[in-house]
MIKOLPA-422396 format. One record per atom (N, C-alpha, C, O): residue number from 1; x, y, z. Coordinates in steps of 0.02 Angstrom, whole numbers. Each point is the difference from the previous one (the first is absolute). Layout:
% MIKOLPA-422396
<NUM <X Y Z>>
...
***
This chain:
% MIKOLPA-422396
<1 <-173 80 -585>>
<1 <-50 -51 13>>
<1 <23 -46 56>>
<1 <59 -19 3>>
<2 <-105 0 42>>
<2 <17 -44 56>>
<2 <-20 -71 -16>>
<2 <-57 -14 -20>>
<3 <105 -32 30>>
<3 <-16 -71 -8>>
<3 <-20 -27 68>>
<3 <33 13 50>>
<4 <-89 -50 -48>>
<4 <-31 -18 64>>
<4 <40 -51 39>>
<4 <-13 -9 60>>
<5 <61 -26 -91>>
<5 <41 -46 38>>
<5 <59 35 34>>
<5 <38 -31 37>>
<6 <-31 96 -49>>
<6 <53 40 32>>
<6 <-29 69 14>>
<6 <27 50 -23>>
<7 <-81 -49 62>>
<7 <-39 61 6>>
<7 <2 31 69>>
<7 <-48 33 20>>
<8 <102 -44 17>>
<8 <7 29 66>>
<8 <57 49 2>>
<8 <56 -15 -22>>
<9 <-69 74 48>>
<9 <51 51 9>>
<9 <17 3 74>>
<9 <-44 12 42>>
<10 <107 -23 -25>>
<10 <21 2 70>>
<10 <42 61 17>>
<10 <14 13 58>>
<11 <7 24 -108>>
<11 <39 61 11>>
<11 <-30 56 -43>>
<11 <10 1 -61>>
<12 <-46 44 92>>
<12 <-34 53 -38>>
<12 <49 49 -31>>
<12 <-15 31 -51>>
<13 <73 -22 81>>
<13 <49 48 -25>>
<13 <32 -23 -65>>
<13 <12 40 -45>>
<14 <1 -105 40>>
<14 <35 -25 -59>>
<14 <-48 -26 -54>>
<14 <21 -11 -57>>
<15 <-85 1 75>>
<15 <-48 -28 -47>>
<15 <-57 49 -17>>
<15 <-57 -21 -10>>
<16 <73 85 8>>
<16 <-51 50 -13>>
<16 <-34 -10 -68>>
<16 <-60 11 -6>>
<17 <98 -32 -44>>
<17 <-29 -11 -66>>
<17 <-54 -53 1>>
<17 <-51 7 -34>>
<18 <62 -60 72>>
<18 <-50 -53 5>>
<18 <-62 23 39>>
<18 <-56 -19 -16>>
<19 <68 61 66>>
<19 <-56 26 39>>
<19 <-44 45 -43>>
<19 <-62 -1 6>>
<20 <92 40 -50>>
<20 <-38 47 -42>>
<20 <-50 -35 -45>>
<20 <-53 27 -15>>
<21 <70 -86 -8>>
<21 <-45 -35 -47>>
<21 <-46 -49 36>>
<21 <-39 -35 -33>>
<22 <42 32 99>>
<22 <-42 -46 38>>
<22 <-68 34 13>>
<22 <-4 48 38>>
<23 <-48 -73 -69>>
<23 <-66 30 6>>
<23 <-39 -26 61>>
<23 <-40 36 29>>
<24 <52 -98 -11>>
<24 <-34 -30 57>>
<24 <52 -38 41>>
<24 <43 -34 -28>>
<25 <-48 39 93>>
<25 <49 -35 41>>
<25 <-22 -6 72>>
<25 <-51 28 21>>
<26 <90 -66 17>>
<26 <-12 -8 72>>
<26 <65 11 36>>
<26 <51 -30 -16>>
<27 <-53 74 66>>
<27 <58 16 42>>
<27 <0 -47 60>>
<27 <-52 -9 33>>
<28 <109 -21 -19>>
<28 <5 -46 57>>
<28 <51 26 50>>
<28 <58 14 -17>>
<29 <-79 -7 79>>
<29 <44 19 55>>
<29 <-10 -51 56>>
<29 <-56 -14 19>>
<30 <111 -13 6>>
<30 <-1 -50 53>>
<30 <44 24 58>>
<30 <58 18 -11>>
<31 <-86 -16 70>>
<31 <38 19 60>>
<31 <36 66 -10>>
<31 <59 7 17>>
<32 <-95 41 -45>>
<32 <25 68 -8>>
<32 <58 5 -49>>
<32 <40 48 3>>
<33 <-34 -96 -48>>
<33 <51 1 -52>>
<33 <-32 -10 -69>>
<33 <-44 -43 -8>>
<34 <65 83 -40>>
<34 <-25 -5 -68>>
<34 <25 -65 -32>>
<34 <60 -12 -1>>
<35 <-106 -28 -24>>
<35 <18 -63 -33>>
<35 <2 9 -76>>
<35 <47 -21 -32>>
<36 <-99 52 4>>
<36 <-1 10 -73>>
<36 <-67 27 -24>>
<36 <-49 2 37>>
<37 <50 18 -100>>
<37 <-61 19 -36>>
<37 <-11 -53 -53>>
<37 <42 -7 -45>>
<38 <-96 -29 49>>
<38 <-14 -55 -46>>
<38 <-50 23 -53>>
<38 <-56 20 16>>
<39 <77 -21 -79>>
<39 <-44 21 -54>>
<39 <-57 -49 -9>>
<39 <8 -60 11>>
<40 <-66 86 -31>>
<40 <-59 -41 -14>>
<40 <-25 16 -70>>
<40 <4 57 -22>>
<41 <-30 -107 -14>>
<41 <-25 13 -68>>
<41 <-67 35 -1>>
<41 <-21 26 -52>>
<42 <-14 -23 109>>
<42 <-66 32 3>>
<42 <-8 31 69>>
<42 <35 -19 47>>
<43 <-82 65 -38>>
<43 <-10 32 65>>
<43 <-33 -47 50>>
<43 <-33 -49 -19>>
<44 <43 64 82>>
<44 <-33 -38 53>>
<44 <-74 19 3>>
<44 <-16 60 3>>
<45 <-27 -109 -5>>
<45 <-72 12 4>>
<45 <-24 -26 68>>
<45 <9 -58 16>>
<46 <-38 102 23>>
<46 <-23 -18 67>>
<46 <-74 15 7>>
<46 <-22 56 -14>>
<47 <-16 -106 35>>
<47 <-72 10 12>>
<47 <-12 16 73>>
<47 <45 -8 42>>
<48 <-105 32 -26>>
<48 <-18 14 69>>
<48 <2 -64 41>>
<48 <16 2 59>>
<49 <-34 -59 -90>>
<49 <3 -64 35>>
<49 <72 -17 20>>
<49 <12 -23 56>>
<50 <35 34 -102>>
<50 <70 -15 14>>
<50 <26 46 55>>
<50 <34 -22 46>>
<51 <-50 87 -51>>
<51 <23 47 50>>
<51 <-30 -16 68>>
<51 <35 5 51>>
<52 <-98 -24 -50>>
<52 <-34 -12 64>>
<52 <12 -69 29>>
<52 <46 -8 40>>
<53 <-85 -41 -60>>
<53 <3 -66 31>>
<53 <66 -35 -13>>
<53 <31 -25 47>>
<54 <-9 22 -110>>
<54 <61 -37 -15>>
<54 <61 33 32>>
<54 <46 -34 23>>
<55 <-46 101 -23>>
<55 <56 35 31>>
<55 <6 -16 74>>
<55 <56 -10 25>>
<56 <-112 7 11>>
<56 <1 -16 71>>
<56 <24 -71 11>>
<56 <37 -13 48>>
<57 <-58 -34 -91>>
<57 <21 -69 8>>
<57 <76 -7 -10>>
<57 <33 -35 38>>
<58 <-6 67 -89>>
<58 <71 -5 -13>>
<58 <41 33 54>>
<58 <55 -22 16>>
<59 <-82 76 13>>
<59 <36 35 54>>
<59 <5 -44 62>>
<59 <51 2 35>>
<60 <-102 -42 -22>>
<60 <3 -43 59>>
<60 <54 -53 -7>>
<60 <31 -19 49>>
<61 <-19 -4 -111>>
<61 <50 -53 -11>>
<61 <70 28 -4>>
<61 <48 -34 20>>
<62 <-40 95 -45>>
<62 <67 28 -11>>
<62 <24 37 62>>
<62 <-37 39 29>>
<63 <99 -51 -10>>
<63 <29 35 58>>
<63 <67 33 -16>>
<63 <28 33 43>>
<64 <-2 -41 -104>>
<64 <65 27 -16>>
<64 <-2 76 -7>>
<64 <-52 29 -15>>
<65 <109 1 26>>
<65 <8 73 -7>>
<65 <13 15 -74>>
<65 <56 14 -20>>
<66 <-110 -17 -19>>
<66 <6 6 -73>>
<66 <-57 43 -26>>
<66 <-55 -1 26>>
<67 <69 40 -78>>
<67 <-51 42 -31>>
<67 <9 0 -75>>
<67 <56 6 -25>>
<68 <-111 -12 -11>>
<68 <-1 3 -73>>
<68 <-44 58 -21>>
<68 <-55 9 25>>
<69 <79 32 -72>>
<69 <-38 56 -27>>
<69 <-5 -7 -75>>
<69 <50 -1 -35>>
<70 <-112 -3 9>>
<70 <-13 -6 -71>>
<70 <-13 69 -30>>
<70 <-39 39 28>>
<71 <71 -24 -83>>
<71 <-10 65 -33>>
<71 <-8 -9 -75>>
<71 <19 -52 -28>>
<72 <-47 102 -4>>
<72 <-9 -1 -72>>
<72 <10 70 -28>>
<72 <-8 50 34>>
<73 <26 -48 -99>>
<73 <7 62 -38>>
<73 <-51 -4 -57>>
<73 <14 -31 -51>>
<74 <-72 62 59>>
<74 <-53 -6 -51>>
<74 <24 27 -68>>
<74 <34 51 -3>>
<75 <-51 -86 -50>>
<75 <22 20 -66>>
<75 <-31 67 -21>>
<75 <32 40 -34>>
<76 <-94 -28 54>>
<76 <-34 62 -20>>
<76 <21 60 43>>
<76 <-13 57 -18>>
<77 <46 -71 75>>
<77 <27 53 43>>
<77 <69 -20 23>>
<77 <12 -14 58>>
<78 <35 14 -106>>
<78 <66 -27 13>>
<78 <41 43 49>>
<78 <51 -23 25>>
<79 <-73 84 -12>>
<79 <36 42 47>>
<79 <-25 -9 72>>
<79 <19 38 44>>
<80 <-62 -88 -34>>
<80 <-24 -16 67>>
<80 <17 -72 18>>
<80 <7 -43 -44>>
<81 <0 30 109>>
<81 <4 -68 26>>
<81 <-59 -11 45>>
<81 <-23 45 35>>
<82 <-3 -106 -35>>
<82 <-53 -18 46>>
<82 <25 -52 49>>
<82 <29 -51 -20>>
<83 <-39 64 84>>
<83 <14 -49 51>>
<83 <-62 -45 3>>
<83 <-53 21 23>>
<84 <60 -82 -47>>
<84 <-58 -43 -9>>
<84 <-20 -39 63>>
<84 <-59 -7 15>>
<85 <109 -19 20>>
<85 <-16 -49 53>>
<85 <62 -10 43>>
<85 <56 0 -25>>
<86 <-67 -8 90>>
<86 <55 -15 46>>
<86 <-17 -63 40>>
<86 <-56 -7 25>>
<87 <104 -38 -20>>
<87 <-8 -61 38>>
<87 <48 2 59>>
<87 <60 7 -8>>
<88 <-88 -14 68>>
<88 <40 -1 61>>
<88 <-29 -53 47>>
<88 <-46 -36 -18>>
<89 <74 32 78>>
<89 <-23 -48 50>>
<89 <8 31 69>>
<89 <31 53 6>>
<90 <-57 -86 46>>
<90 <11 26 68>>
<90 <74 7 18>>
<90 <17 39 45>>
<91 <26 -76 -78>>
<91 <71 5 14>>
<91 <36 55 -38>>
<91 <60 11 11>>
<92 <-95 23 -55>>
<92 <32 54 -40>>
<92 <9 62 43>>
<92 <-48 26 29>>
<93 <110 -3 -24>>
<93 <14 60 40>>
<93 <-17 63 -40>>
<93 <-7 -2 -61>>
<94 <-1 58 97>>
<94 <-14 63 -34>>
<94 <57 19 -47>>
<94 <-12 27 -54>>
<95 <74 -42 75>>
<95 <58 17 -42>>
<95 <0 -41 -65>>
<95 <19 26 -52>>
<96 <-40 -89 56>>
<96 <-4 -41 -61>>
<96 <-54 26 -46>>
<96 <11 6 -61>>
<97 <-69 10 89>>
<97 <-55 29 -40>>
<97 <23 66 -31>>
<97 <-12 12 -59>>
<98 <43 30 99>>
<98 <25 65 -24>>
<98 <52 -10 -55>>
<98 <3 40 -47>>
<99 <37 -93 52>>
<99 <51 -13 -49>>
<99 <-28 -9 -70>>
<99 <30 23 -49>>
<100 <-87 -57 43>>
<100 <-30 -10 -66>>
<100 <-20 67 -31>>
<100 <5 10 -60>>
<101 <-29 36 102>>
<101 <-20 66 -24>>
<101 <60 41 -22>>
<101 <-3 38 -48>>
<102 <59 -45 84>>
<102 <61 36 -19>>
<102 <26 -26 -68>>
<102 <24 40 -41>>
<103 <-29 -105 30>>
<103 <21 -28 -64>>
<103 <-46 25 -55>>
<103 <23 16 -55>>
<104 <-87 -11 68>>
<104 <-47 26 -49>>
<104 <16 73 -17>>
<104 <-4 20 -58>>
<105 <23 19 108>>
<105 <21 70 -13>>
<105 <61 1 -46>>
<105 <5 42 -45>>
<106 <42 -87 57>>
<106 <60 -2 -41>>
<106 <-17 -21 -72>>
<106 <29 27 -48>>
<107 <-75 -74 40>>
<107 <-22 -19 -67>>
<107 <-32 59 -36>>
<107 <11 11 -59>>
<108 <-50 28 97>>
<108 <-32 60 -29>>
<108 <53 50 -23>>
<108 <-7 31 -52>>
<109 <61 -24 91>>
<109 <54 45 -20>>
<109 <35 -25 -63>>
<109 <14 40 -45>>
<110 <-1 -104 41>>
<110 <34 -29 -58>>
<110 <-43 9 -63>>
<110 <26 15 -54>>
<111 <-91 -26 61>>
<111 <-46 6 -57>>
<111 <-20 72 -14>>
<111 <-34 13 -50>>
<112 <54 35 93>>
<112 <-21 70 -6>>
<112 <-76 5 3>>
<112 <-31 36 -39>>
<113 <2 -73 85>>
<113 <-72 -2 9>>
<113 <-25 66 30>>
<113 <32 29 44>>
<114 <-89 -6 -68>>
<114 <-30 61 28>>
<114 <-32 -11 67>>
<114 <3 42 44>>
<115 <-35 -100 -35>>
<115 <-35 -13 63>>
<115 <-15 -75 8>>
<115 <-1 -37 -49>>
<116 <-10 17 112>>
<116 <-22 -67 16>>
<116 <-69 5 31>>
<116 <-12 44 42>>
<117 <-33 -87 -62>>
<117 <-68 1 27>>
<117 <-17 -68 31>>
<117 <27 -52 -20>>
<118 <-71 53 70>>
<118 <-21 -62 31>>
<118 <-67 10 34>>
<118 <-23 56 12>>
<119 <-8 -113 5>>
<119 <-60 0 41>>
<119 <15 -41 62>>
<119 <21 -57 -4>>
<120 <-32 87 62>>
<120 <16 -32 64>>
<120 <-65 -29 29>>
<120 <-48 36 13>>
<121 <48 -102 -3>>
<121 <-59 -33 27>>
<121 <9 -24 72>>
<121 <-48 -18 33>>
<122 <110 17 -10>>
<122 <15 -25 68>>
<122 <-7 57 50>>
<122 <32 52 -6>>
<123 <-75 -62 56>>
<123 <-13 52 49>>
<123 <58 17 45>>
<123 <1 54 29>>
<124 <47 -100 -22>>
<124 <57 13 45>>
<124 <52 46 -32>>
<124 <45 24 35>>
<125 <-51 -11 -100>>
<125 <45 49 -33>>
<125 <-34 67 4>>
<125 <-48 13 -37>>
<126 <72 30 80>>
<126 <-34 63 13>>
<126 <17 53 -51>>
<126 <53 -2 -32>>
<127 <-98 50 25>>
<127 <13 58 -44>>
<127 <61 38 24>>
<127 <40 24 -40>>
<128 <-32 -19 106>>
<128 <56 38 28>>
<128 <66 -32 -19>>
<128 <48 35 -16>>
<129 <-44 -102 19>>
<129 <62 -35 -19>>
<129 <16 12 -73>>
<129 <57 13 -18>>
<130 <-107 -19 -25>>
<130 <10 11 -72>>
<130 <23 71 -14>>
<130 <44 11 -42>>
<131 <-73 37 76>>
<131 <21 70 -9>>
<131 <72 10 21>>
<131 <37 38 -31>>
<132 <-17 -71 84>>
<132 <70 5 23>>
<132 <48 -27 -52>>
<132 <57 23 -5>>
<133 <-80 -72 -35>>
<133 <42 -30 -52>>
<133 <-10 31 -68>>
<133 <23 -27 -51>>
<134 <-57 84 48>>
<134 <-4 38 -62>>
<134 <-62 -12 -42>>
<134 <-4 25 -56>>
<135 <-45 -62 82>>
<135 <-61 -14 -37>>
<135 <-54 51 18>>
<135 <-3 24 57>>
<136 <-39 -8 -105>>
<136 <-55 47 11>>
<136 <-66 -33 -20>>
<136 <-2 -40 -47>>
<137 <-51 58 83>>
<137 <-67 -26 -17>>
<137 <-19 24 -70>>
<137 <15 56 -20>>
<138 <-47 -101 -17>>
<138 <-16 13 -71>>
<138 <-73 -21 -12>>
<138 <-26 -43 35>>
<139 <-6 73 -84>>
<139 <-70 -15 -16>>
<139 <-45 7 62>>
<139 <-28 -50 23>>
<140 <22 110 4>>
<140 <-38 9 63>>
<140 <-74 -19 -6>>
<140 <-32 -14 51>>
<141 <4 14 -112>>
<141 <-70 -17 -8>>
<141 <-14 -75 5>>
<141 <-57 -21 5>>
<142 <110 -19 -7>>
<142 <-8 -72 4>>
<142 <-7 -23 72>>
<142 <29 30 46>>
<143 <-69 -83 -35>>
<143 <-6 -28 67>>
<143 <60 -43 18>>
<143 <9 -19 58>>
<144 <32 2 -107>>
<144 <60 -39 13>>
<144 <59 45 15>>
<144 <-1 60 -14>>
<145 <54 -90 42>>
<145 <58 39 21>>
<145 <53 -1 -56>>
<145 <41 -46 -3>>
<146 <-43 96 -39>>
<146 <48 7 -54>>
<146 <56 48 21>>
<146 <-13 52 30>>
<147 <75 -71 -47>>
<147 <57 42 17>>
<147 <45 7 -61>>
<147 <1 -42 -44>>
<148 <38 97 44>>
<148 <46 13 -54>>
<148 <65 28 29>>
<148 <-1 38 49>>
<149 <57 -58 -78>>
<149 <65 28 18>>
<149 <29 33 -62>>
<149 <18 -33 -48>>
<150 <-14 98 50>>
<150 <19 39 -59>>
<150 <75 15 -1>>
<150 <31 11 52>>
<151 <-2 -12 -113>>
<151 <70 17 -10>>
<151 <7 55 -52>>
<151 <26 54 14>>
<152 <-50 -67 -74>>
<152 <3 48 -56>>
<152 <71 29 -8>>
<152 <9 61 -3>>
<153 <39 -106 0>>
<153 <69 20 -13>>
<153 <41 17 61>>
<153 <60 10 -5>>
<154 <-91 -5 63>>
<154 <35 17 62>>
<154 <-4 -59 47>>
<154 <-51 -14 31>>
<155 <108 -22 -26>>
<155 <1 -61 40>>
<155 <39 13 65>>
<155 <55 28 -1>>
<156 <-84 -46 57>>
<156 <33 12 64>>
<156 <63 -41 7>>
<156 <7 -51 -33>>
<157 <40 74 75>>
<157 <60 -41 12>>
<157 <-19 -67 31>>
<157 <-52 -6 32>>
<158 <95 -42 -41>>
<158 <-14 -66 27>>
<158 <-6 3 76>>
<158 <36 37 34>>
<159 <-82 -76 -8>>
<159 <-11 -4 71>>
<159 <62 -27 35>>
<159 <34 -42 -29>>
<160 <-19 64 91>>
<160 <58 -27 36>>
<160 <-1 -76 7>>
<160 <52 -32 7>>
<161 <-112 2 -9>>
<161 <-5 -73 6>>
<161 <22 -36 -63>>
<161 <7 -62 1>>
<162 <4 98 -56>>
<162 <17 -33 -63>>
<162 <65 -39 5>>
<162 <6 -54 -29>>
<163 <43 81 66>>
<163 <65 -34 6>>
<163 <-7 -69 32>>
<163 <30 -48 -24>>
<164 <-69 44 78>>
<164 <-10 -64 33>>
<164 <-42 -47 -43>>
<164 <12 -61 -1>>
<165 <-60 89 -34>>
<165 <-44 -40 -42>>
<165 <38 -36 -56>>
<165 <-16 -57 -16>>
<166 <64 90 -13>>
<166 <37 -27 -57>>
<166 <69 -24 18>>
<166 <40 -15 -45>>
<167 <-24 10 110>>
<167 <66 -21 21>>
<167 <14 -71 -22>>
<167 <-45 -42 -1>>
<168 <107 28 -18>>
<168 <21 -67 -21>>
<168 <27 -37 61>>
<168 <43 26 35>>
<169 <-68 -86 -23>>
<169 <24 -39 57>>
<169 <73 -20 -10>>
<169 <26 1 -56>>
<170 <6 -20 111>>
<170 <69 -22 -2>>
<170 <8 -60 -46>>
<170 <-41 -46 1>>
<171 <94 46 -40>>
<171 <12 -56 -46>>
<171 <16 -64 37>>
<171 <-2 -54 -28>>
<172 <18 60 92>>
<172 <17 -60 38>>
<172 <-61 -43 15>>
<172 <6 -60 11>>
<173 <-65 91 -11>>
<173 <-61 -38 13>>
<173 <-22 -36 -63>>
<173 <5 28 -55>>
<174 <-29 -88 62>>
<174 <-23 -37 -58>>
<174 <-67 26 -23>>
<174 <-36 33 39>>
<175 <19 -46 -102>>
<175 <-63 25 -27>>
<175 <-59 -28 38>>
<175 <-48 37 14>>
<176 <48 -101 3>>
<176 <-56 -30 35>>
<176 <-8 29 70>>
<176 <-57 11 22>>
<177 <111 2 12>>
<177 <-4 30 67>>
<177 <-29 70 -3>>
<177 <-38 20 43>>
<178 <57 19 -94>>
<178 <-26 68 -7>>
<178 <-75 -2 -11>>
<178 <-38 39 30>>
<179 <15 -85 -74>>
<179 <-72 -5 -14>>
<179 <-39 -20 62>>
<179 <-54 27 13>>
<180 <82 -75 26>>
<180 <-35 -22 60>>
<180 <-4 56 51>>
<180 <-51 9 33>>
<181 <105 29 -27>>
<181 <1 54 49>>
<181 <-50 54 -20>>
<181 <-35 26 43>>
<182 <32 -9 -107>>
<182 <-46 51 -23>>
<182 <-73 -22 9>>
<182 <-44 41 13>>
<183 <33 -105 -21>>
<183 <-69 -26 6>>
<183 <-21 -11 72>>
<183 <-57 -19 13>>
<184 <103 31 34>>
<184 <-17 -7 70>>
<184 <6 -71 25>>
<184 <-25 -16 54>>
<185 <57 -28 -92>>
<185 <7 -70 20>>
<185 <60 -11 45>>
<185 <3 -49 37>>
<186 <45 96 -38>>
<186 <60 -5 41>>
<186 <9 67 35>>
<186 <-5 53 -32>>
<187 <18 -54 96>>
<187 <13 61 38>>
<187 <73 3 19>>
<187 <37 -48 -9>>
<188 <-16 106 34>>
<188 <70 9 18>>
<188 <22 -50 53>>
<188 <58 -21 1>>
<189 <-104 1 44>>
<189 <18 -44 54>>
<189 <-7 -74 -17>>
<189 <18 -44 39>>
<190 <-46 30 -99>>
<190 <-10 -70 -20>>
<190 <66 -34 -14>>
<190 <44 31 -30>>
<191 <-35 -95 51>>
<191 <62 -36 -16>>
<191 <6 -12 -74>>
<191 <-51 -7 -35>>
<192 <111 3 10>>
<192 <10 -13 -71>>
<192 <-18 -73 -14>>
<192 <-4 -41 45>>
<193 <-9 28 -109>>
<193 <-19 -69 -20>>
<193 <55 -49 16>>
<193 <-13 -56 22>>
<194 <76 77 -33>>
<194 <55 -47 10>>
<194 <12 -14 74>>
<194 <26 -53 17>>
<195 <-46 101 28>>
<195 <13 -10 70>>
<195 <-58 -30 38>>
<195 <8 -17 58>>
<196 <-65 11 -89>>
<196 <-58 -27 36>>
<196 <0 -75 -1>>
<196 <26 -31 -47>>
<197 <-56 1 98>>
<197 <-2 -73 4>>
<197 <-71 -22 15>>
<197 <-13 -60 5>>
***
């Protein structure tokens, strides 16, 4: 059982038991680095209004290289995962967006999930890109864009980007500096706080 005051998994390799019992969660990747999987007590509910108007408004305000992916494991179909919702911004890189999907694949492997399903509403996410990442068109009779990623016990090897995604920063850097760098608030050429005047 997951207690909600300690419901974040930051190491998927050592916390597989906690991931297996997590039915709803949100994956967070900042600046192409995995931050954690945050458990949720209920699934993410998204309306067309939120996806459309509200989503555009929040994207205009947000500029950080950050991506959130909401997923659920339905009780009536426990061998499936649903990709419910993705939150990004104009500052989100393709690698950061891709990172959330790689973490979702790893969660599927840990849970021994048969398949992941989703509905794609954003026109900039092409069918060709999804096919390259292992997704296939699903429910062809529907006017909506449904996709599925099938496993059924056969999980592909981890993507070469996994090492960079889960790399641990140098212990010499402070926690606050790491967070600022990942959020795009500090660049390599920026002066340090102690040296700036």
